[in-house]
C-alpha positions as CSV (number, residue, x, y, z in Angstrom):
1,M,-69.5,22.6,-33.7
2,H,-71.1,20.4,-31.2
3,Q,-69.2,17.4,-32.7
4,Q,-65.8,19.1,-32.3
5,K,-66.4,19.6,-28.6
6,R,-67.4,16.0,-28.3
7,G,-64.1,14.9,-30.1
8,R,-62.0,16.9,-27.7
9,G,-64.0,15.5,-24.8
10,M,-63.0,12.0,-25.9
11,Q,-59.3,13.1,-26.0
12,G,-59.6,14.6,-22.6
13,K,-61.1,11.5,-21.2
14,F,-58.4,9.4,-22.8
15,V,-55.6,11.6,-21.3
16,H,-57.2,11.2,-17.8
17,S,-57.9,7.5,-18.1
18,P,-56.1,5.1,-15.8
19,I,-54.5,3.3,-18.7
20,F,-52.9,6.4,-20.1
21,L,-51.7,7.5,-16.6
22,A,-50.3,4.0,-16.0
23,F,-48.5,4.3,-19.4
24,L,-47.0,7.7,-18.3
25,V,-45.8,6.3,-15.0
26,I,-44.1,3.3,-16.7
27,L,-42.6,5.7,-19.2
28,A,-41.3,7.9,-16.4
29,L,-39.8,4.9,-14.7
30,F,-38.0,3.8,-17.8
31,L,-36.6,7.3,-18.3
32,L,-35.6,7.5,-14.7
33,K,-33.7,4.2,-15.0
34,A,-31.9,5.4,-18.1
35,V,-30.8,8.6,-16.3
36,W,-29.6,6.6,-13.3
37,D,-27.6,4.3,-15.6
38,L,-26.0,7.4,-17.2
39,F,-25.2,8.7,-13.8
40,E,-23.5,5.5,-12.7
41,K,-21.5,5.4,-16.0
42,S,-20.3,9.0,-15.4
43,Q,-19.2,8.1,-11.8
44,D,-17.3,5.1,-13.1
45,A,-15.7,7.2,-15.8
46,R,-14.7,9.8,-13.2
47,I,-13.1,7.2,-10.9
48,A,-11.2,5.7,-13.9
49,A,-10.0,9.1,-14.9
50,E,-8.7,9.8,-11.4
51,S,-6.9,6.4,-11.4
52,V,-5.3,7.1,-14.7
53,Q,-4.2,10.6,-13.5
54,R,-2.6,9.1,-10.4
55,E,-0.8,6.4,-12.5
56,Y,0.4,9.1,-14.9
57,E,1.8,11.2,-12.0
58,E,3.6,8.1,-10.7
59,L,5.1,7.4,-14.1
60,V,6.3,11.0,-14.4
61,V,8.1,10.7,-11.1
62,R,9.6,7.4,-12.1
63,E,10.7,8.9,-15.5
64,A,12.5,11.7,-13.6
65,A,14.3,9.2,-11.3
66,L,15.3,7.1,-14.3
67,K,16.6,10.2,-16.2
68,E,18.6,11.1,-13.1
69,S,20.1,7.6,-12.8
70,L,20.9,7.6,-16.5
71,A,22.6,11.0,-16.2
72,R,24.7,9.7,-13.3
73,L,25.7,6.6,-15.3
74,E,26.9,8.7,-18.2
75,S,29.9,9.9,-16.2
76,P,32.9,7.6,-15.4
77,D,32.5,8.1,-11.7
78,G,28.8,7.2,-11.8
79,V,29.6,4.0,-13.7
80,E,32.4,3.1,-11.2
81,S,30.2,3.7,-8.2
82,E,27.4,1.6,-9.7
83,I,29.8,-1.3,-10.4
84,R,31.2,-1.0,-6.8
85,Q,27.7,-1.0,-5.3
86,K,26.1,-3.8,-7.4
87,F,29.1,-6.2,-7.6
88,G,31.1,-5.3,-4.5
89,V,34.4,-5.0,-6.4
90,V,37.4,-2.9,-5.4
91,K,40.4,-1.5,-7.2
92,E,43.8,-3.0,-6.7
93,G,45.3,-1.9,-3.5
94,E,42.0,-1.1,-1.8
95,E,40.5,-3.1,1.0
96,V,36.9,-3.8,1.7
97,V,35.4,-3.2,5.2
98,I,32.0,-4.7,5.9
99,V,30.2,-3.4,8.9
100,L,27.6,-5.8,10.2
101,P,24.6,-4.6,12.2
102,E,24.7,-5.3,15.9
103,D,23.0,-8.5,16.9
104,P,20.1,-7.6,19.3
105,T,20.6,-10.8,21.3
106,N,24.2,-9.9,22.1
107,A,23.3,-6.3,22.9
108,K,20.8,-7.5,25.5
109,Q,23.4,-9.8,27.2
110,G,25.8,-6.9,27.8
111,M,23.1,-4.7,29.3
112,E,21.6,-7.2,31.7
113,K,22.4,-6.7,35.3
114,E,23.5,-9.5,37.5
115,E,20.6,-10.6,39.7
116,G,21.1,-10.5,43.4
117,W,20.3,-13.5,45.6
118,W,17.0,-11.9,46.7
119,Q,15.8,-11.6,43.1
120,K,16.8,-15.2,42.4
121,F,15.0,-16.3,45.5
122,L,11.8,-14.5,44.5
123,S,11.9,-15.7,40.9
124,F,12.0,-19.3,42.2
125,F,8.5,-18.8,43.6
126,Q,7.1,-17.2,40.5
């Protein structure tokens, strides 16, 4: 019986030895790194899933717009309006009116006031 206590004593000493404790610390660090790597991978997967979800929603919106455009082009009026818009064609007897945007330089010239002699005199010294 005395020998059994001695055997357990050796195991107890080994468990509390610095070598065994160092081994446990190193093992804990390896496990911690493995858990951290899994955490990073889960974060990357979550970000990728959100990106794919956004892309899917954009594609659903685009699909709806394309279906609407296709439905419009299935009618003769829709085809005619698309041809008029893309190619600028008109039917016989119709005329085309093109309205150009106002040139900002010409708009300023009409709005400028005539300078008086006093403003001209002061601007000479500036």
